[in-house]
C-alpha positions in Angstrom: 0.0 0.0 0.0 2.9 2.4 0.7 4.1 2.2 -2.9 0.6 3.1 -4.1 0.6 6.1 -1.9 4.0 7.1 -3.3 2.8 6.6 -6.8 -0.3 8.8 -6.4 1.6 11.4 -4.4 4.2 11.8 -7.2 1.3 11.9 -9.8 -0.3 14.8 -8.0 3.0 16.7 -7.7 3.7 16.2 -11.5 0.2 17.3 -12.4 0.6 20.5 -10.3 4.0 21.1 -11.9 2.6 20.6 -15.4 0.1 23.3 -14.7 2.8 25.6 -13.6 5.0 25.1 -16.6 2.5 26.3 -19.1 3.9 29.8 -18.9 7.4 28.4 -19.7 6.6 28.0 -23.4 8.9 29.8 -25.8 8.1 30.9 -29.4 9.8 29.2 -32.3 10.0 30.4 -35.9 8.8 27.5 -38.1 9.1 29.2 -41.4 10.0 32.7 -42.5 10.5 34.7 -45.8 11.7 38.3 -46.2 12.3 38.0 -50.0 15.7 39.8 -49.6 17.5 37.3 -51.9 15.1 38.2 -54.7 13.4 34.7 -54.7 9.8 34.1 -53.9 10.5 31.2 -51.6 7.7 29.3 -53.4 5.0 31.9 -52.6 3.0 32.4 -55.7 -0.4 32.5 -57.4 -0.7 30.4 -60.5 -1.7 32.3 -63.6 -1.3 35.8 -62.0 1.5 38.4 -61.8 3.3 37.3 -58.6 6.8 38.7 -58.6 9.4 39.8 -56.1 10.3 43.5 -56.6 13.1 45.7 -55.2 12.7 48.8 -53.1 9.0 48.0 -52.5 9.1 46.7 -49.0 8.2 48.5 -45.7 11.8 49.8 -45.3 11.8 51.3 -48.8 15.1 51.4 -50.6 16.9 48.0 -50.6 13.9 46.2 -49.2 12.3 43.5 -51.4 8.7 42.5 -51.3 6.3 40.1 -53.1 3.7 41.7 -55.4 0.6 39.5 -56.0 -2.3 40.3 -58.3 -5.5 38.3 -58.9 -5.9 35.5 -61.3 -6.8 37.0 -64.7 -9.7 34.6 -65.4 -11.6 34.8 -62.1 -10.0 37.8 -60.4 -9.4 35.9 -57.1 -6.3 36.8 -55.1 -4.8 33.8 -53.4 -1.1 33.9 -52.5 -0.1 30.3 -51.6 2.8 28.0 -50.8 2.6 24.3 -51.6 6.3 23.5 -52.1 8.3 25.0 -49.3 8.6 22.4 -46.4 9.0 25.2 -43.8 5.3 26.0 -44.2 4.0 22.5 -44.6 3.7 19.3 -42.6 2.5 18.7 -39.0 1.3 21.9 -37.4 0.0 20.1 -34.4 3.3 18.5 -33.3 5.1 21.7 -34.4 3.0 23.8 -32.0 2.1 26.2 -34.8 -0.1 29.1 -33.5 0.2 32.1 -35.8 0.9 33.3 -39.3 2.3 36.9 -39.4 3.2 39.2 -42.3 3.4 42.8 -43.5 1.1 44.0 -46.3 0.4 47.1 -48.3 -2.4 47.8 -50.7 -1.5 50.7 -53.1 -3.8 53.8 -53.3 -4.2 53.1 -57.0 -6.2 49.9 -56.3 -10.0 49.9 -56.3 -10.4 47.3 -53.6 -9.7 47.1 -49.9 -8.7 43.5 -49.0 -9.5 41.0 -46.3 -6.8 38.4 -46.2 -7.6 35.2 -44.4 -5.1 32.4 -43.7 -6.3 29.1 -45.3 -4.8 25.7 -44.6 -5.2 22.7 -47.0 -4.6 19.0 -46.5 -4.1 18.2 -50.2 -2.9 19.9 -53.3 -5.0 22.1 -55.6 -7.4 20.1 -57.8 -7.7 17.1 -55.5 -11.4 16.3 -55.2 -10.9 15.1 -51.6 -9.3 18.3 -50.4 -10.4 19.9 -47.1 -9.8 23.5 -46.2 -9.8 25.3 -42.8 -9.8 29.1 -42.7 -8.9 31.6 -40.0 -11.6 33.5 -38.3 -9.3 36.5 -38.0 -8.2 38.4 -41.1 -5.9 41.2 -42.2 -7.8 44.3 -43.2 -5.5 45.8 -45.9 -7.1 49.1 -47.0 -6.1 50.7 -50.3 -4.2 53.6 -48.7 -0.6 52.7 -49.6 0.4 52.2 -45.9 2.5 49.2 -44.8 1.0 47.4 -41.7 1.9 44.3 -39.7 -0.6 41.6 -39.2 -0.8 38.4 -37.1 -3.4 35.7 -37.6 -4.1 32.9 -35.1 -4.1 29.3 -36.4 -5.1 27.8 -33.1 -8.1 25.4 -33.2 -10.5 27.9 -31.5 -9.6 30.5 -34.1 -10.2 28.5 -37.4 -13.1 26.9 -39.0 -13.8 24.2 -41.7 -14.8 25.9 -44.9 -14.6 23.0 -47.4 -14.4 19.2 -47.2 -14.9 16.8 -44.3 -11.5 16.3 -42.7 -11.2 17.3 -39.0 -8.9 19.9 -37.5 -6.4 17.3 -36.4 -6.4 15.5 -39.8 -5.8 18.7 -41.7 -3.4 20.5 -39.3 -1.2 17.4 -38.8 -0.8 17.0 -42.6 -0.7 20.5 -44.1 0.0 20.4 -47.9 -0.7 24.0 -48.7 -0.9 27.4 -46.9 -2.3 30.5 -48.4 -3.3 34.2 -47.8 -6.6 34.5 -49.6 -8.9 37.5 -50.1 -12.5 36.7 -49.3 -15.5 38.7 -47.9 -16.4 36.1 -45.2 -14.4 33.6 -43.3 -16.6 30.7 -44.1 -16.2 30.8 -47.9 -15.0 27.7 -49.7 -13.6 29.9 -52.5 -12.1 33.4 -52.4 -13.8 36.6 -53.5 -13.3 38.4 -56.8 -11.5 41.7 -57.1 -12.8 44.4 -59.4 -9.8 44.5 -61.6 -6.8 42.2 -62.6 -4.6 45.3 -62.1 -5.3 45.4 -58.3 -3.3 43.4 -55.8 -1.1 43.6 -52.7 2.5 43.7 -51.6 3.5 41.1 -49.0 6.7 40.9 -46.9 8.2 39.3 -43.8 6.0 36.2 -43.7 6.5 34.2 -40.6 5.0 31.0 -39.3 5.4 30.7 -35.5 5.0 27.9 -33.0 5.5 27.3 -29.3 7.7 24.7 -27.7 8.7 24.0 -24.0 11.9 25.5 -22.7 14.7 23.0 -22.6 14.5 22.7 -18.8 10.8 22.1 -18.9 11.1 19.5 -21.6 13.8 17.7 -19.5 11.5 17.9 -16.4 8.6 16.3 -18.3 10.9 13.6 -19.7 12.3 12.8 -16.2 8.8 12.8 -14.7 7.6 10.4 -17.2 10.5 8.0 -16.7 10.1 8.3 -12.9 6.4 7.4 -13.1 7.2 4.4 -15.4 9.8 3.2 -12.9 7.3 3.4 -10.0 4.7 1.6 -12.0 7.1 -1.3 -12.7 8.1 -1.5 -9.1 4.5 -1.8 -8.0 3.9 -4.6 -10.5 7.0 -6.4 -9.3 5.8 -6.1 -5.7 2.4 -7.4 -6.5 4.0 -10.4 -8.3 6.2 -11.2 -5.3 3.3 -10.9 -2.9 1.2 -13.4 -5.0 4.0 -16.0 -5.2 3.4 -19.1 -3.0 5.8 -19.3 0.0 
């Protein structure tokens, strides 16, 4: 009986400690793109004018940014990434929580934009694809001013907009990530712009996750090993007690 008391006592202590270490999470950059090398880092919109341009970023001279305009046939603006591994894969295990970026909508544009983050579990054109979109969006008004935005990708801040796959199924197997203009968050497709000449500048894209501090991770590992050792000891004691003398 004494071993059982030790077991449950240690269990209570570890549970209380686990509650206390929640604040000891640190942010971790999962993927980032600043376009300073002149490459698009696989951010593009098929069929549209997506190009990295010099001296167009928020810092002005010497700062590169991505220009994206709508697809000429349907006038939808959807800047996506389906090839760069930094932005794909298992968001659940990676602790991914936010997508942040800078954006500017020129005064010459006719449309103010609402950019939502959209997460896909399959590539474009797959009939079995499922999409989850953020509830939050970046309101990019056509005033020529650069602004910074951060969109939450946590489960409470996204919703299913197309397909049947669950949050865990989609976010543990992300095959594509995009910034898409749409009027409402629950749309399966994006919204049309008024002209193919309209668009948006994007810069400093960053996908961020949270991970335990090294000391916390070590504590959790030690705690798990200790509990396993106690459990094995109890089983051995029970076996010894049941052996005929």
